[in-house]
Backbone as XML, in Angstrom:
<?xml version="1.0"?>
<chain id="A" units="angstrom">
  <residue number="1" name="ARG">
    <atom name="N" x="29.922" y="100.323" z="36.720"/>
    <atom name="CA" x="29.903" y="100.132" z="35.882"/>
    <atom name="C" x="30.086" y="100.037" z="33.636"/>
  </residue>
  <residue number="2" name="ASN">
    <atom name="N" x="30.767" y="100.957" z="33.969"/>
    <atom name="CA" x="31.618" y="100.902" z="33.105"/>
    <atom name="C" x="32.801" y="99.916" z="32.910"/>
  </residue>
  <residue number="3" name="SER">
    <atom name="N" x="33.783" y="99.572" z="33.637"/>
    <atom name="CA" x="34.488" y="98.920" z="34.038"/>
    <atom name="C" x="34.139" y="97.388" z="33.146"/>
  </residue>
  <residue number="4" name="LYS">
    <atom name="N" x="32.878" y="97.290" z="34.121"/>
    <atom name="CA" x="31.752" y="95.989" z="33.430"/>
    <atom name="C" x="31.891" y="95.874" z="31.727"/>
  </residue>
  <residue number="5" name="LYS">
    <atom name="N" x="31.169" y="97.014" z="30.921"/>
    <atom name="CA" x="30.821" y="97.241" z="30.363"/>
    <atom name="C" x="32.424" y="97.400" z="29.398"/>
  </residue>
  <residue number="6" name="ASN">
    <atom name="N" x="33.725" y="98.108" z="29.593"/>
    <atom name="CA" x="35.251" y="97.930" z="29.100"/>
    <atom name="C" x="35.484" y="96.270" z="29.074"/>
  </residue>
  <residue number="7" name="SER">
    <atom name="N" x="35.137" y="95.118" z="29.844"/>
    <atom name="CA" x="35.540" y="94.433" z="30.383"/>
    <atom name="C" x="34.909" y="93.328" z="28.961"/>
  </residue>
  <residue number="8" name="ALA">
    <atom name="N" x="33.408" y="93.760" z="29.256"/>
    <atom name="CA" x="32.636" y="92.790" z="28.077"/>
    <atom name="C" x="33.520" y="93.061" z="26.682"/>
  </residue>
  <residue number="9" name="MET">
    <atom name="N" x="33.550" y="94.108" z="26.517"/>
    <atom name="CA" x="34.341" y="94.907" z="25.388"/>
    <atom name="C" x="35.726" y="94.298" z="24.657"/>
  </residue>
  <residue number="10" name="GLU">
    <atom name="N" x="35.992" y="94.038" z="25.823"/>
    <atom name="CA" x="37.612" y="93.003" z="25.830"/>
    <atom name="C" x="37.173" y="92.517" z="25.126"/>
  </residue>
  <residue number="11" name="SER">
    <atom name="N" x="36.517" y="91.211" z="26.372"/>
    <atom name="CA" x="36.225" y="90.202" z="25.831"/>
    <atom name="C" x="35.916" y="89.263" z="24.650"/>
  </residue>
  <residue number="12" name="SER">
    <atom name="N" x="34.599" y="90.448" z="23.946"/>
    <atom name="CA" x="34.271" y="90.266" z="22.704"/>
    <atom name="C" x="35.370" y="90.718" z="21.613"/>
  </residue>
  <residue number="13" name="SER">
    <atom name="N" x="35.979" y="91.751" z="21.672"/>
    <atom name="CA" x="37.004" y="92.220" z="20.663"/>
    <atom name="C" x="38.217" y="90.611" z="21.021"/>
  </residue>
  <residue number="14" name="TYR">
    <atom name="N" x="38.607" y="89.904" z="22.262"/>
    <atom name="CA" x="39.748" y="89.210" z="22.249"/>
    <atom name="C" x="38.946" y="87.517" z="21.729"/>
  </residue>
  <residue number="15" name="LYS">
    <atom name="N" x="38.053" y="87.586" z="21.486"/>
    <atom name="CA" x="36.923" y="86.452" z="20.921"/>
    <atom name="C" x="37.088" y="86.371" z="19.837"/>
  </residue>
  <residue number="16" name="THR">
    <atom name="N" x="37.030" y="87.744" z="18.947"/>
    <atom name="CA" x="36.829" y="87.837" z="17.606"/>
    <atom name="C" x="38.366" y="87.556" z="17.243"/>
  </residue>
  <residue number="17" name="ASN">
    <atom name="N" x="39.130" y="88.336" z="17.909"/>
    <atom name="CA" x="40.632" y="88.311" z="17.215"/>
    <atom name="C" x="41.263" y="86.477" z="17.276"/>
  </residue>
  <residue number="18" name="ARG">
    <atom name="N" x="40.206" y="85.790" z="18.089"/>
    <atom name="CA" x="41.273" y="84.574" z="18.687"/>
    <atom name="C" x="40.509" y="83.535" z="17.645"/>
  </residue>
  <residue number="19" name="LEU">
    <atom name="N" x="39.519" y="83.906" z="16.900"/>
    <atom name="CA" x="38.499" y="83.595" z="15.341"/>
    <atom name="C" x="39.501" y="84.374" z="14.396"/>
  </residue>
  <residue number="20" name="LYS">
    <atom name="N" x="39.390" y="84.941" z="14.349"/>
    <atom name="CA" x="40.482" y="84.724" z="13.218"/>
    <atom name="C" x="41.395" y="84.529" z="12.721"/>
  </residue>
  <residue number="21" name="ALA">
    <atom name="N" x="42.627" y="84.041" z="13.895"/>
    <atom name="CA" x="43.780" y="84.149" z="14.326"/>
    <atom name="C" x="43.274" y="82.253" z="13.984"/>
  </residue>
  <residue number="22" name="GLU">
    <atom name="N" x="42.147" y="81.306" z="14.541"/>
    <atom name="CA" x="42.179" y="79.965" z="14.063"/>
    <atom name="C" x="41.679" y="79.819" z="12.769"/>
  </residue>
  <residue number="23" name="THR">
    <atom name="N" x="41.254" y="80.686" z="12.569"/>
    <atom name="CA" x="40.334" y="80.751" z="10.758"/>
    <atom name="C" x="41.442" y="80.711" z="9.922"/>
  </residue>
  <residue number="24" name="GLN">
    <atom name="N" x="42.221" y="81.250" z="10.023"/>
    <atom name="CA" x="43.708" y="81.673" z="9.095"/>
    <atom name="C" x="44.767" y="80.363" z="9.775"/>
  </residue>
  <residue number="25" name="TRP">
    <atom name="N" x="45.019" y="80.130" z="10.619"/>
    <atom name="CA" x="45.671" y="79.174" z="10.833"/>
    <atom name="C" x="44.891" y="77.786" z="10.095"/>
  </residue>
  <residue number="26" name="ALA">
    <atom name="N" x="43.557" y="76.871" z="10.138"/>
    <atom name="CA" x="42.675" y="75.937" z="9.682"/>
    <atom name="C" x="42.906" y="75.865" z="8.396"/>
  </residue>
  <residue number="27" name="PHE">
    <atom name="N" x="42.729" y="76.924" z="7.553"/>
    <atom name="CA" x="43.381" y="77.955" z="6.394"/>
    <atom name="C" x="44.363" y="77.688" z="5.952"/>
  </residue>
  <residue number="28" name="ASP">
    <atom name="N" x="45.246" y="77.321" z="7.029"/>
    <atom name="CA" x="47.154" y="77.189" z="6.413"/>
    <atom name="C" x="46.969" y="75.892" z="6.149"/>
  </residue>
  <residue number="29" name="GLU">
    <atom name="N" x="46.585" y="74.970" z="7.231"/>
    <atom name="CA" x="46.866" y="74.053" z="7.199"/>
    <atom name="C" x="46.331" y="73.288" z="5.978"/>
  </residue>
  <residue number="30" name="CYS">
    <atom name="N" x="44.899" y="73.097" z="5.728"/>
    <atom name="CA" x="44.642" y="72.614" z="4.531"/>
    <atom name="C" x="45.946" y="72.100" z="2.923"/>
  </residue>
  <residue number="31" name="ALA">
    <atom name="N" x="46.703" y="73.667" z="3.312"/>
    <atom name="CA" x="47.162" y="73.680" z="2.655"/>
    <atom name="C" x="49.291" y="72.227" z="2.813"/>
  </residue>
  <residue number="32" name="LYS">
    <atom name="N" x="49.235" y="71.996" z="4.123"/>
    <atom name="CA" x="50.094" y="70.944" z="3.750"/>
    <atom name="C" x="49.005" y="69.842" z="3.923"/>
  </residue>
  <residue number="33" name="ILE">
    <atom name="N" x="48.126" y="69.793" z="4.178"/>
    <atom name="CA" x="47.262" y="68.092" z="4.319"/>
    <atom name="C" x="47.698" y="67.652" z="2.442"/>
  </residue>
  <residue number="34" name="LYS">
    <atom name="N" x="46.779" y="68.983" z="1.474"/>
    <atom name="CA" x="46.895" y="68.308" z="0.271"/>
    <atom name="C" x="47.875" y="68.990" z="-0.714"/>
  </residue>
  <residue number="35" name="ASN">
    <atom name="N" x="47.762" y="69.868" z="-0.482"/>
    <atom name="CA" x="49.142" y="70.368" z="-1.356"/>
    <atom name="C" x="48.705" y="70.853" z="-1.970"/>
  </residue>
  <residue number="36" name="LYS">
    <atom name="N" x="47.735" y="71.499" z="-2.514"/>
    <atom name="CA" x="46.804" y="71.635" z="-3.953"/>
    <atom name="C" x="46.153" y="73.065" z="-3.962"/>
  </residue>
  <residue number="37" name="ASP">
    <atom name="N" x="46.925" y="73.820" z="-4.087"/>
    <atom name="CA" x="46.441" y="75.460" z="-4.181"/>
    <atom name="C" x="45.896" y="75.971" z="-5.501"/>
  </residue>
  <residue number="38" name="VAL">
    <atom name="N" x="44.630" y="77.213" z="-5.320"/>
    <atom name="CA" x="44.598" y="77.194" z="-6.889"/>
    <atom name="C" x="44.883" y="78.786" z="-6.732"/>
  </residue>
  <residue number="39" name="ILE">
    <atom name="N" x="45.827" y="79.483" z="-7.350"/>
    <atom name="CA" x="46.531" y="80.816" z="-7.375"/>
    <atom name="C" x="46.123" y="81.459" z="-8.723"/>
  </residue>
  <residue number="40" name="ASP">
    <atom name="N" x="45.871" y="82.781" z="-7.478"/>
    <atom name="CA" x="45.312" y="83.959" z="-8.429"/>
    <atom name="C" x="47.007" y="84.055" z="-8.768"/>
  </residue>
  <residue number="41" name="PHE">
    <atom name="N" x="46.872" y="84.452" z="-10.729"/>
    <atom name="CA" x="47.930" y="85.133" z="-10.882"/>
    <atom name="C" x="48.360" y="86.102" z="-10.767"/>
  </residue>
  <residue number="42" name="GLU">
    <atom name="N" x="47.565" y="86.768" z="-10.252"/>
    <atom name="CA" x="47.672" y="88.308" z="-10.628"/>
    <atom name="C" x="48.111" y="88.583" z="-9.425"/>
  </residue>
  <residue number="43" name="THR">
    <atom name="N" x="47.852" y="88.422" z="-8.287"/>
    <atom name="CA" x="48.205" y="88.134" z="-6.949"/>
    <atom name="C" x="49.116" y="86.963" z="-6.095"/>
  </residue>
  <residue number="44" name="THR">
    <atom name="N" x="49.191" y="86.004" z="-6.925"/>
    <atom name="CA" x="50.367" y="84.869" z="-6.729"/>
    <atom name="C" x="49.888" y="83.984" z="-5.466"/>
  </residue>
  <residue number="45" name="GLU">
    <atom name="N" x="49.014" y="84.283" z="-5.020"/>
    <atom name="CA" x="48.145" y="83.975" z="-3.427"/>
    <atom name="C" x="47.191" y="83.085" z="-4.113"/>
  </residue>
  <residue number="46" name="PRO">
    <atom name="N" x="47.705" y="82.262" z="-3.046"/>
    <atom name="CA" x="46.399" y="80.805" z="-2.708"/>
    <atom name="C" x="44.992" y="80.996" z="-2.492"/>
  </residue>
  <residue number="47" name="LYS">
    <atom name="N" x="43.935" y="81.430" z="-3.391"/>
    <atom name="CA" x="43.067" y="81.658" z="-3.119"/>
    <atom name="C" x="41.839" y="80.603" z="-2.445"/>
  </residue>
  <residue number="48" name="PHE">
    <atom name="N" x="42.427" y="78.932" z="-2.709"/>
    <atom name="CA" x="40.687" y="77.853" z="-2.865"/>
    <atom name="C" x="42.061" y="76.927" z="-2.250"/>
  </residue>
  <residue number="49" name="ARG">
    <atom name="N" x="41.461" y="76.537" z="-1.844"/>
    <atom name="CA" x="42.638" y="74.870" z="-0.607"/>
    <atom name="C" x="41.591" y="73.681" z="-0.763"/>
  </residue>
  <residue number="50" name="MET">
    <atom name="N" x="42.175" y="72.743" z="-0.221"/>
    <atom name="CA" x="41.294" y="71.096" z="0.108"/>
    <atom name="C" x="41.155" y="71.266" z="1.355"/>
  </residue>
  <residue number="51" name="ASP">
    <atom name="N" x="39.964" y="71.289" z="1.546"/>
    <atom name="CA" x="40.095" y="70.978" z="2.961"/>
    <atom name="C" x="40.591" y="68.961" z="2.919"/>
  </residue>
  <residue number="52" name="ARG">
    <atom name="N" x="40.614" y="68.357" z="4.347"/>
    <atom name="CA" x="41.545" y="66.765" z="4.320"/>
    <atom name="C" x="40.760" y="65.995" z="3.518"/>
  </residue>
  <residue number="53" name="HIS">
    <atom name="N" x="39.195" y="66.272" z="3.511"/>
    <atom name="CA" x="38.126" y="65.227" z="2.513"/>
    <atom name="C" x="38.261" y="65.526" z="1.796"/>
  </residue>
  <residue number="54" name="GLY">
    <atom name="N" x="39.506" y="66.595" z="0.122"/>
    <atom name="CA" x="38.328" y="66.855" z="-0.945"/>
    <atom name="C" x="38.092" y="68.061" z="-1.160"/>
  </residue>
  <residue number="55" name="ASN">
    <atom name="N" x="37.329" y="68.557" z="-0.200"/>
    <atom name="CA" x="36.133" y="69.528" z="-0.286"/>
    <atom name="C" x="37.029" y="70.904" z="-1.171"/>
  </residue>
  <residue number="56" name="VAL">
    <atom name="N" x="36.783" y="71.559" z="-1.321"/>
    <atom name="CA" x="36.925" y="73.199" z="-2.030"/>
    <atom name="C" x="36.713" y="73.471" z="-1.132"/>
  </residue>
  <residue number="57" name="VAL">
    <atom name="N" x="37.723" y="74.824" z="-0.584"/>
    <atom name="CA" x="37.828" y="76.084" z="0.553"/>
    <atom name="C" x="38.283" y="76.763" z="0.240"/>
  </residue>
  <residue number="58" name="ALA">
    <atom name="N" x="37.545" y="78.283" z="0.192"/>
    <atom name="CA" x="38.099" y="79.491" z="0.005"/>
    <atom name="C" x="38.180" y="80.473" z="1.220"/>
  </residue>
  <residue number="59" name="PHE">
    <atom name="N" x="39.963" y="81.011" z="2.131"/>
    <atom name="CA" x="39.684" y="82.444" z="2.502"/>
    <atom name="C" x="38.997" y="83.132" z="2.215"/>
  </residue>
  <residue number="60" name="GLY">
    <atom name="N" x="37.700" y="83.558" z="3.053"/>
    <atom name="CA" x="37.049" y="84.486" z="2.674"/>
    <atom name="C" x="35.680" y="84.320" z="2.010"/>
  </residue>
  <residue number="61" name="GLY">
    <atom name="N" x="35.680" y="82.995" z="1.810"/>
    <atom name="CA" x="34.263" y="82.582" z="0.917"/>
    <atom name="C" x="32.720" y="82.686" z="1.528"/>
  </residue>
  <residue number="62" name="ASN">
    <atom name="N" x="32.298" y="83.998" z="2.799"/>
    <atom name="CA" x="31.627" y="83.545" z="3.263"/>
    <atom name="C" x="30.756" y="83.908" z="2.342"/>
  </residue>
  <residue number="63" name="GLY">
    <atom name="N" x="29.553" y="82.931" z="2.278"/>
    <atom name="CA" x="28.211" y="82.916" z="1.483"/>
    <atom name="C" x="27.959" y="82.018" z="0.330"/>
  </residue>
  <residue number="64" name="SER">
    <atom name="N" x="29.489" y="81.560" z="0.586"/>
    <atom name="CA" x="29.584" y="80.994" z="-0.881"/>
    <atom name="C" x="29.647" y="78.910" z="-0.873"/>
  </residue>
  <residue number="65" name="ILE">
    <atom name="N" x="29.874" y="78.477" z="-1.294"/>
    <atom name="CA" x="29.420" y="77.400" z="-1.627"/>
    <atom name="C" x="31.275" y="76.471" z="-1.361"/>
  </residue>
  <residue number="66" name="THR">
    <atom name="N" x="32.577" y="77.572" z="-0.742"/>
    <atom name="CA" x="33.582" y="76.984" z="-0.359"/>
    <atom name="C" x="33.552" y="77.547" z="0.845"/>
  </residue>
  <residue number="67" name="LYS">
    <atom name="N" x="32.776" y="78.145" z="1.518"/>
    <atom name="CA" x="33.080" y="78.914" z="2.838"/>
    <atom name="C" x="33.242" y="77.622" z="3.780"/>
  </residue>
  <residue number="68" name="PHE">
    <atom name="N" x="34.212" y="77.277" z="4.445"/>
    <atom name="CA" x="34.377" y="76.744" z="5.567"/>
    <atom name="C" x="34.231" y="77.155" z="6.895"/>
  </residue>
  <residue number="69" name="ASP">
    <atom name="N" x="34.260" y="76.292" z="7.971"/>
    <atom name="CA" x="34.425" y="75.953" z="8.928"/>
    <atom name="C" x="35.360" y="75.455" z="10.081"/>
  </residue>
  <residue number="70" name="VAL">
    <atom name="N" x="35.790" y="75.975" z="11.137"/>
    <atom name="CA" x="36.832" y="75.732" z="11.335"/>
    <atom name="C" x="35.842" y="74.658" z="12.755"/>
  </residue>
  <residue number="71" name="ASP">
    <atom name="N" x="37.018" y="73.553" z="12.186"/>
    <atom name="CA" x="34.913" y="72.255" z="12.894"/>
    <atom name="C" x="36.493" y="71.805" z="14.227"/>
  </residue>
  <residue number="72" name="HIS">
    <atom name="N" x="35.635" y="71.664" z="14.866"/>
    <atom name="CA" x="36.194" y="70.505" z="15.751"/>
    <atom name="C" x="36.472" y="68.982" z="15.512"/>
  </residue>
  <residue number="73" name="ILE">
    <atom name="N" x="37.412" y="68.190" z="15.062"/>
    <atom name="CA" x="37.465" y="66.899" z="14.959"/>
    <atom name="C" x="36.950" y="66.111" z="15.847"/>
  </residue>
  <residue number="74" name="PHE">
    <atom name="N" x="37.261" y="66.013" z="17.034"/>
    <atom name="CA" x="36.084" y="65.527" z="18.206"/>
    <atom name="C" x="35.544" y="65.851" z="18.829"/>
  </residue>
  <residue number="75" name="PRO">
    <atom name="N" x="33.801" y="66.402" z="18.491"/>
    <atom name="CA" x="33.119" y="67.092" z="18.253"/>
    <atom name="C" x="33.303" y="67.912" z="20.084"/>
  </residue>
  <residue number="76" name="TRP">
    <atom name="N" x="33.144" y="69.001" z="19.810"/>
    <atom name="CA" x="33.430" y="69.591" z="20.899"/>
    <atom name="C" x="31.677" y="69.520" z="22.035"/>
  </residue>
  <residue number="77" name="SER">
    <atom name="N" x="30.585" y="69.305" z="21.805"/>
    <atom name="CA" x="29.345" y="68.827" z="22.094"/>
    <atom name="C" x="29.922" y="67.390" z="23.059"/>
  </residue>
  <residue number="78" name="ARG">
    <atom name="N" x="30.805" y="66.500" z="22.604"/>
    <atom name="CA" x="30.966" y="65.579" z="23.101"/>
    <atom name="C" x="32.714" y="65.541" z="23.963"/>
  </residue>
  <residue number="79" name="GLY">
    <atom name="N" x="31.949" y="66.973" z="24.608"/>
    <atom name="CA" x="33.717" y="67.276" z="25.530"/>
    <atom name="C" x="35.411" y="67.332" z="24.184"/>
  </residue>
  <residue number="80" name="GLY">
    <atom name="N" x="35.107" y="67.158" z="23.611"/>
    <atom name="CA" x="36.384" y="67.635" z="22.572"/>
    <atom name="C" x="37.229" y="69.205" z="22.845"/>
  </residue>
  <residue number="81" name="LEU">
    <atom name="N" x="37.966" y="69.605" z="22.732"/>
    <atom name="CA" x="38.419" y="70.677" z="23.206"/>
    <atom name="C" x="38.845" y="71.513" z="22.541"/>
  </residue>
  <residue number="82" name="THR">
    <atom name="N" x="39.201" y="72.605" z="22.679"/>
    <atom name="CA" x="39.419" y="73.549" z="21.466"/>
    <atom name="C" x="40.640" y="74.121" z="21.860"/>
  </residue>
  <residue number="83" name="VAL">
    <atom name="N" x="41.298" y="72.600" z="20.949"/>
    <atom name="CA" x="42.944" y="73.118" z="20.469"/>
    <atom name="C" x="42.943" y="72.666" z="19.544"/>
  </residue>
  <residue number="84" name="ARG">
    <atom name="N" x="44.220" y="73.534" z="18.605"/>
    <atom name="CA" x="44.794" y="73.293" z="17.593"/>
    <atom name="C" x="44.591" y="71.715" z="17.127"/>
  </residue>
  <residue number="85" name="GLU">
    <atom name="N" x="45.421" y="70.983" z="18.063"/>
    <atom name="CA" x="45.112" y="69.602" z="17.630"/>
    <atom name="C" x="43.666" y="68.621" z="17.375"/>
  </residue>
  <residue number="86" name="ASN">
    <atom name="N" x="42.993" y="69.872" z="17.813"/>
    <atom name="CA" x="41.657" y="69.414" z="17.481"/>
    <atom name="C" x="40.684" y="70.011" z="16.506"/>
  </residue>
  <residue number="87" name="LEU">
    <atom name="N" x="41.301" y="70.347" z="15.889"/>
    <atom name="CA" x="40.623" y="71.714" z="14.525"/>
    <atom name="C" x="41.138" y="71.629" z="13.715"/>
  </residue>
  <residue number="88" name="GLU">
    <atom name="N" x="40.084" y="71.988" z="12.678"/>
    <atom name="CA" x="40.140" y="71.431" z="11.069"/>
    <atom name="C" x="39.454" y="72.340" z="10.221"/>
  </residue>
  <residue number="89" name="ALA">
    <atom name="N" x="40.108" y="72.735" z="8.951"/>
    <atom name="CA" x="38.991" y="73.099" z="8.144"/>
    <atom name="C" x="38.326" y="72.467" z="7.846"/>
  </residue>
  <residue number="90" name="LEU">
    <atom name="N" x="36.920" y="72.917" z="7.777"/>
    <atom name="CA" x="36.374" y="71.826" z="6.895"/>
    <atom name="C" x="34.883" y="72.465" z="6.184"/>
  </residue>
  <residue number="91" name="ASN">
    <atom name="N" x="34.638" y="72.785" z="5.363"/>
    <atom name="CA" x="33.705" y="72.522" z="3.981"/>
    <atom name="C" x="32.070" y="73.282" z="5.231"/>
  </residue>
  <residue number="92" name="SER">
    <atom name="N" x="31.976" y="74.278" z="4.964"/>
    <atom name="CA" x="30.711" y="74.422" z="5.773"/>
    <atom name="C" x="29.194" y="73.380" z="5.790"/>
  </residue>
  <residue number="93" name="ARG">
    <atom name="N" x="29.142" y="72.906" z="3.870"/>
    <atom name="CA" x="28.204" y="72.632" z="3.530"/>
    <atom name="C" x="28.404" y="70.726" z="4.294"/>
  </residue>
  <residue number="94" name="VAL">
    <atom name="N" x="29.561" y="70.283" z="4.772"/>
    <atom name="CA" x="29.660" y="69.081" z="4.926"/>
    <atom name="C" x="29.207" y="69.502" z="5.897"/>
  </residue>
  <residue number="95" name="ASN">
    <atom name="N" x="29.938" y="70.164" z="6.772"/>
    <atom name="CA" x="29.955" y="70.211" z="8.401"/>
    <atom name="C" x="28.208" y="70.289" z="8.831"/>
  </residue>
  <residue number="96" name="SER">
    <atom name="N" x="28.077" y="71.089" z="8.665"/>
    <atom name="CA" x="26.575" y="71.228" z="8.997"/>
    <atom name="C" x="25.138" y="70.327" z="8.739"/>
  </residue>
  <residue number="97" name="ALA">
    <atom name="N" x="25.903" y="69.886" z="7.145"/>
    <atom name="CA" x="24.882" y="68.603" z="6.717"/>
    <atom name="C" x="24.912" y="67.397" z="6.824"/>
  </residue>
  <residue number="98" name="VAL">
    <atom name="N" x="26.294" y="67.273" z="7.074"/>
    <atom name="CA" x="26.972" y="65.633" z="7.114"/>
    <atom name="C" x="27.346" y="65.103" z="8.447"/>
  </residue>
  <residue number="99" name="LYS">
    <atom name="N" x="28.363" y="65.879" z="8.753"/>
    <atom name="CA" x="29.168" y="66.224" z="9.882"/>
    <atom name="C" x="28.748" y="66.246" z="11.506"/>
  </residue>
  <residue number="100" name="LYS">
    <atom name="N" x="27.851" y="67.074" z="11.223"/>
    <atom name="CA" x="27.655" y="67.830" z="12.525"/>
    <atom name="C" x="27.816" y="68.100" z="14.071"/>
  </residue>
  <residue number="101" name="ASP">
    <atom name="N" x="27.563" y="67.101" z="15.162"/>
    <atom name="CA" x="28.433" y="66.326" z="16.093"/>
    <atom name="C" x="29.025" y="65.106" z="15.756"/>
  </residue>
  <residue number="102" name="LYS">
    <atom name="N" x="28.964" y="64.287" z="15.206"/>
    <atom name="CA" x="29.919" y="63.220" z="14.447"/>
    <atom name="C" x="31.309" y="62.706" z="14.709"/>
  </residue>
  <residue number="103" name="PHE">
    <atom name="N" x="31.647" y="61.746" z="14.898"/>
    <atom name="CA" x="32.742" y="61.147" z="14.694"/>
    <atom name="C" x="33.178" y="60.716" z="13.617"/>
  </residue>
  <residue number="104" name="LEU">
    <atom name="N" x="34.475" y="61.492" z="12.914"/>
    <atom name="CA" x="34.114" y="60.635" z="11.281"/>
    <atom name="C" x="34.376" y="59.550" z="11.318"/>
  </residue>
  <residue number="105" name="GLN">
    <atom name="N" x="35.132" y="59.001" z="12.245"/>
    <atom name="CA" x="34.540" y="57.885" z="12.383"/>
    <atom name="C" x="33.211" y="56.888" z="11.680"/>
  </residue>
  <residue number="106" name="GLU">
    <atom name="N" x="31.918" y="57.664" z="12.335"/>
    <atom name="CA" x="30.753" y="57.161" z="11.898"/>
    <atom name="C" x="30.592" y="57.586" z="10.669"/>
  </residue>
  <residue number="107" name="LEU">
    <atom name="N" x="31.725" y="58.270" z="9.611"/>
    <atom name="CA" x="30.973" y="58.592" z="8.616"/>
    <atom name="C" x="31.900" y="58.155" z="7.260"/>
  </residue>
  <residue number="108" name="SER">
    <atom name="N" x="31.646" y="57.770" z="6.093"/>
    <atom name="CA" x="32.346" y="57.042" z="5.480"/>
    <atom name="C" x="32.968" y="58.436" z="4.452"/>
  </residue>
  <residue number="109" name="LYS">
    <atom name="N" x="34.016" y="57.686" z="3.503"/>
    <atom name="CA" x="34.542" y="59.031" z="2.893"/>
    <atom name="C" x="33.668" y="59.177" z="1.922"/>
  </residue>
  <residue number="110" name="LYS">
    <atom name="N" x="32.615" y="58.745" z="1.020"/>
    <atom name="CA" x="31.382" y="59.532" z="0.650"/>
    <atom name="C" x="30.963" y="60.328" z="0.889"/>
  </residue>
  <residue number="111" name="ASP">
    <atom name="N" x="29.818" y="60.025" z="2.407"/>
    <atom name="CA" x="29.737" y="61.022" z="3.342"/>
    <atom name="C" x="30.223" y="62.806" z="3.135"/>
  </residue>
  <residue number="112" name="LEU">
    <atom name="N" x="31.881" y="62.351" z="3.757"/>
    <atom name="CA" x="32.914" y="63.854" z="3.964"/>
    <atom name="C" x="32.591" y="64.138" z="2.264"/>
  </residue>
  <residue number="113" name="GLU">
    <atom name="N" x="32.823" y="63.767" z="1.114"/>
    <atom name="CA" x="32.704" y="64.212" z="-0.069"/>
    <atom name="C" x="31.535" y="65.577" z="-0.536"/>
  </residue>
  <residue number="114" name="THR">
    <atom name="N" x="30.821" y="65.749" z="0.246"/>
    <atom name="CA" x="29.766" y="66.357" z="-0.954"/>
    <atom name="C" x="30.060" y="67.914" z="-0.714"/>
  </residue>
  <residue number="115" name="GLY">
    <atom name="N" x="31.310" y="68.479" z="-0.596"/>
    <atom name="CA" x="31.210" y="69.751" z="-0.710"/>
    <atom name="C" x="31.677" y="70.629" z="-2.411"/>
  </residue>
  <residue number="116" name="LEU">
    <atom name="N" x="32.540" y="71.312" z="-2.729"/>
    <atom name="CA" x="32.634" y="71.436" z="-4.295"/>
    <atom name="C" x="34.223" y="70.608" z="-4.300"/>
  </residue>
  <residue number="117" name="ARG">
    <atom name="N" x="33.520" y="69.658" z="-5.802"/>
    <atom name="CA" x="34.917" y="68.866" z="-5.690"/>
    <atom name="C" x="35.498" y="69.535" z="-7.576"/>
  </residue>
</chain>
C-alpha cells in the first residue's frame, strides 16, 4: 500500500516540476518573439513580456490580468501533443475567453489582442 502512495506522490511531484519548467520555458520564449521586456530597474530582471499576439504577460502573475497559460497551439482536445513545439505562453483571459480549443487560423488578430496591451 505504501508503494502505491509513494508512486502517486512521485508522479504528482514530477508533474508539478514539469509544469514549472514548461511555464518558465514559455515565458522565456516570449522574449524571443517580441524582445520587449519591461525591466525592474532594482533587479534588472524582466518582469513583464508580451505573448506572440501582443498581450502583456508576467511570470508569477497569478490572479492578475497579466497571468498566462502554457497553451497548446494545436489544441490538445483536438489531438495536439504536449511538446514544446506545440506550446506557447498566452494571456489567460485570451485563452479562456477567446481561443479555448480553437485553431489560431479560426481567430482574427483583433480577437487575440484582448489582454492588457
